[in-house]
C-alpha positions in Angstrom: 32.8 -149.5 47.6 33.2 -152.9 49.0 30.7 -154.4 51.5 31.8 -157.1 53.8 29.4 -159.3 55.8 30.4 -161.6 58.5 29.5 -165.2 58.2 27.3 -165.0 61.3 25.3 -162.1 59.9 24.9 -163.8 56.5 23.5 -167.0 58.1 21.1 -165.0 60.2 19.8 -163.1 57.2 19.3 -166.3 55.3 17.4 -167.8 58.2 15.1 -164.8 58.5 14.4 -164.8 54.7 13.6 -168.6 54.8 11.3 -168.1 57.7 9.4 -165.3 55.9 9.0 -167.5 52.9 7.6 -170.4 55.0 5.1 -168.1 56.7 4.0 -166.7 53.4 3.5 -170.1 51.9 1.5 -171.4 54.9 -0.7 -168.4 54.8 -1.6 -169.0 51.1 -2.3 -172.7 51.7 -4.5 -171.9 54.6 -6.5 -169.3 52.7 -7.0 -171.7 49.7 -8.3 -174.5 52.0 -10.8 -172.3 53.7 -12.1 -171.2 50.3 -12.7 -174.8 49.2 -14.5 -175.7 52.4 -16.8 -172.6 52.1 -17.7 -173.6 48.5 -18.6 -177.2 49.2 -20.6 -176.3 52.4 -23.0 -174.0 50.6 -25.8 -176.4 49.8 -29.3 -177.2 51.0 -31.6 -180.2 50.5 -35.3 -180.2 51.6 -38.3 -182.4 50.9 -41.2 -180.2 49.9 -43.7 -183.0 50.5 -43.6 -185.5 53.4 -46.2 -188.1 52.3 -47.3 -189.3 48.9 -50.3 -191.5 48.1 -50.2 -193.2 44.8 -51.8 -196.1 42.9 -50.1 -199.2 41.6 -48.2 -198.4 38.4 -48.6 -194.7 38.9 -45.5 -192.6 38.4 -44.9 -189.4 40.5 -41.9 -187.2 40.7 -40.6 -186.3 44.1 -40.9 -182.7 45.2 -37.5 -181.5 46.4 -35.5 -178.3 46.8 -31.8 -178.9 46.2 -29.6 -175.8 46.1 -25.8 -175.9 45.5 -23.8 -172.7 45.9 -27.1 -170.8 45.9 -28.2 -172.2 42.6 -30.4 -175.1 41.5 -28.5 -178.3 42.1 -28.1 -181.1 39.6 -30.3 -184.0 40.8 -27.8 -186.5 39.3 -25.6 -185.7 42.4 -28.4 -187.1 44.7 -28.8 -190.7 45.7 -32.3 -192.2 46.0 -33.2 -195.4 47.9 -36.4 -197.2 48.7 -37.0 -199.1 51.9 -39.1 -201.7 50.1 -38.8 -202.1 46.3 -41.7 -204.5 46.4 -44.0 -201.6 47.3 -42.4 -198.6 45.5 -39.3 -198.0 43.4 -37.4 -194.8 42.7 -35.1 -194.0 39.8 -32.1 -191.7 39.5 -34.2 -188.8 38.5 -36.5 -189.0 41.6 -39.5 -190.6 39.9 -41.4 -193.0 42.2 -43.5 -195.9 40.9 -46.1 -197.8 42.9 -45.6 -201.6 42.6 -47.8 -203.2 45.2 -50.2 -201.9 47.9 -48.3 -201.0 51.1 -46.0 -198.4 52.6 -42.4 -197.6 52.0 -39.9 -194.8 52.7 -37.8 -193.0 50.1 -34.5 -191.6 51.3 -32.7 -188.8 49.4 -29.0 -188.3 50.1 -26.4 -185.6 49.3 -23.0 -185.8 51.1 -23.9 -185.9 54.8 -27.4 -184.6 54.3 -30.5 -186.8 53.9 -34.2 -186.3 53.8 -37.1 -188.8 53.6 -40.6 -189.1 52.1 -43.2 -191.6 53.0 -45.1 -193.3 50.2 -48.5 -195.1 50.5 -49.5 -197.3 47.5 -53.2 -197.9 47.3 -55.0 -201.1 46.3 -56.5 -200.8 42.8 -60.1 -199.6 42.8 -61.9 -201.8 40.2 -65.3 -201.3 38.7 -67.2 -203.4 36.3 -70.2 -201.8 34.5 -72.8 -203.8 32.7 -76.0 -202.5 31.0 -78.2 -205.2 32.7 -77.8 -207.7 35.5 -80.4 -210.1 34.1 -81.3 -211.4 30.7 -84.1 -213.6 29.4 -83.4 -215.9 26.4 -85.9 -217.8 24.4 -85.5 -221.2 22.8 -87.0 -221.9 19.4 -87.0 -220.4 16.0 -89.0 -217.4 17.0 -87.0 -216.5 20.1 -83.7 -214.8 20.8 -81.5 -217.6 22.1 -78.3 -215.7 22.5 -77.1 -212.3 23.7 -73.7 -210.5 24.0 -73.1 -208.8 27.3 -71.2 -205.5 26.9 -68.8 -204.7 29.7 -66.9 -201.6 30.7 -64.0 -202.1 33.1 -62.4 -199.3 35.1 -59.2 -199.3 37.1 -58.8 -196.4 39.6 -61.5 -194.4 37.7 -59.8 -194.8 34.3 -61.5 -196.9 31.6 -59.4 -200.0 30.7 -59.3 -200.1 27.0 -58.2 -203.7 26.9 -59.4 -205.3 30.1 -58.6 -208.9 31.0 -62.0 -210.5 31.6 -62.7 -214.1 32.7 -66.1 -215.4 31.7 -67.7 -218.4 33.4 -71.2 -219.9 33.6 -72.4 -221.8 36.6 -74.6 -224.4 34.8 -73.3 -225.1 31.3 -76.3 -227.4 30.6 -78.5 -224.3 30.5 -76.2 -221.8 28.7 -72.7 -221.2 27.6 -70.6 -218.1 27.4 -67.5 -217.4 25.3 -64.5 -215.0 25.8 -66.4 -212.2 24.0 -69.3 -212.3 26.4 -71.8 -214.0 24.1 -74.2 -216.2 26.0 -75.9 -219.1 24.2 -79.1 -220.6 25.6 -79.2 -224.4 25.6 -82.1 -225.5 27.8 -84.9 -224.1 29.8 -83.8 -223.0 33.3 -81.9 -220.4 35.2 -78.1 -219.9 35.7 -75.6 -217.2 36.3 -72.7 -215.8 34.2 -69.8 -214.6 36.3 -67.5 -211.8 34.9 -64.1 -211.6 36.7 -62.0 -208.5 36.2 -58.7 -208.8 38.1 -60.6 -210.3 41.1 -63.6 -207.9 40.9 -66.6 -210.1 40.1 -70.1 -209.3 38.7 -72.9 -211.8 38.4 -75.4 -211.8 35.5 -78.6 -213.8 35.8 -79.6 -215.8 32.7 -83.2 -217.0 32.5 -84.0 -219.3 29.6 -87.7 -219.7 28.9 -88.7 -222.7 26.7 -91.2 -222.3 23.8 -93.4 -225.0 22.5 -95.2 -225.1 19.2 -98.9 -225.8 19.4 -101.0 -228.1 17.2 -104.5 -227.3 15.9 -105.9 -229.7 18.4 -104.2 -227.9 21.2 -105.3 -224.5 20.0 -108.9 -225.8 19.9 -108.7 -226.4 23.6 -108.2 -222.7 24.2 -111.1 -220.5 25.2 -112.6 -218.4 22.4 -111.6 -215.3 24.3 -107.9 -216.3 24.2 -108.0 -217.3 20.5 -109.6 -213.9 19.7 -107.0 -212.1 21.7 -103.9 -213.7 20.1 -105.3 -214.9 16.8 -105.4 -218.5 15.5 -102.5 -218.1 13.0 -100.2 -216.7 15.7 -101.0 -219.6 18.0 -100.6 -222.1 15.1 -97.4 -220.8 13.5 -95.8 -219.0 16.4 -94.2 -220.2 19.5 -96.1 -220.0 22.8 -94.4 -219.5 26.1 -95.4 -222.4 28.3 -95.3 -220.1 31.3 -97.8 -217.8 29.6 -100.0 -220.7 28.9 -100.0 -221.7 32.5 -100.8 -218.2 33.5 -103.7 -218.2 31.0 -105.1 -221.4 32.5 -104.8 -220.0 36.0 -106.6 -216.8 35.2 -109.3 -218.5 33.1 -108.3 -217.0 29.7 -108.4 -220.5 28.2 -108.7 -224.0 29.4 -107.5 -227.4 28.3 
């Protein structure tokens, strides 16, 4: 059996077939594009904490919820920026570090979505703890003419294991102080030692009382009651505080 088709019918059939192929191809392309758009649009980014208060050099991780296609998103896809890197910096993993006291804004970005977090960086809270705020030193062989002041320094409530301390003395003719806090008496009088810990200062009063050795003739001028009270050998061989002698004269314990 032989089929014959006219040229006109053949052309029409070919056009119809071509049209069907084009429609089918367009439908597949449209469906694929829609699927891609749906996939990339399924994400959410939220800041779980609006404000952070930290100290200088303190490191805190941002609290975020980042979901991509209903699963935990990779934070490496996020961009982090700080409005003032002199106050706070942020790294690629979302860790913020306080640099200087002040305020700054951290912005977290994914595609066309961004969220912010405010950061307040506190001034350092400094504390200097000393066992005493006043010391009396004694000149002479029988007296204690030096003392070491022990200091504990705290930054933001944490003990500084290696504090930077600056030691000064107001009147170096009366006493000196070294970098280890050892005070050496030089002459009778009063002065102050200043301890400076990162701008936090503490004043220690130093009172140097002079001693004088007494001769036998001087001891004989004391009243018998005073000699009996302290003993002749102590008065002869020891060192007698001049202030105490003055008090003894005033209260009639002995007389010159």
